[in-house]
N, C-alpha and C positions, 0 to 999 in steps of 0.2 A: 843173574843167579838169585834165587830166593834165599833170604836169610832164615835159617832154621834155629829154633831154640829147643833144648831138651826139657821135658817135664817128666814128672813121676806120676804114674797113674796106678792105683790099686784096683784089682778086679778079682772076682771069684775064679778059682782054678778052672772050672768048667768053661767059663766065658773065654779065658785065655786059651784053652785048648781049641775052642771053636775058632778063635781068631787065628791061631797057627794053621789050622786046616784050611781056612779061607785064604790065608796068605800063600800057602803052598800051592793050592789049586789055581790061584790066579797068577802065580809067578812073581809075587811081590813080597816085600818084607812087612813085618808088623807095623812099622811106622807109616808106610804107605797106605796100608789098609785102614789104620786108625784115622789118618788124615782124610782119606776119602769118606769114611763114615762120618766124621765130624762135619765136613763140608755138606754132605747130604742132610745131616740132622739140622744144621744151621739154616740151610736153604728151606727145609720143611717148616722150621719154626717161623721164618720170615713170611712164608706164604700163609701160615696159620694166623700170624699176627695181623697181616693185611686183611685176611678174610674177616677177622673179628672186628677190625676198625671199620671195614665196609658195612658189616652188619649193623653196627651201632649207628653209623651214618645214615643208612637207609631207614632205620627205626626212627631216628631223630627227624629226618626229612618227612616221614610219613605224616606226622601231625601237622607240619607246616603245609604240606601239599593238600591235606584234607581241608584245612582252614581256607586255603586259597580256592579250592574247588567249591566250597560252600559260598564264599563271597562271589565267585563268578556265576554260580548257579542262581543266586539271588538277583544279580545284575541281568542275567539272561531272561529270567522270569519277568523282570520289570520291562525290559526291552520288548519282549513278546507281547505283553499287555498293551504297551504303547502302540506297537505295530498293528495289533488286532483292532485296537480302537481307531487307528488311522484308516484301516481297510473298511471298517464299518461306517466310515464317514464322520467320525468324531474329530475333535480337535486334538 
């Protein structure tokens, strides 16, 4: 059994009326509707936070990856020069 604690939440009358309509239409009480709404909100926030952290990570890695690509391109160019020299009969 889940331990429940009571809290007091203030909201505009119009929002409370909408909550009551939603509860009645779904066959639930206010508390159940509010709990489900909070679970949904917190889940959405967690996804949003993860998306933001991933975005920052990709941005940070972009500069690292660019530097690595530049270093590898320079090494590839040097290797190609040596290979072409070898094919041409050079040392």
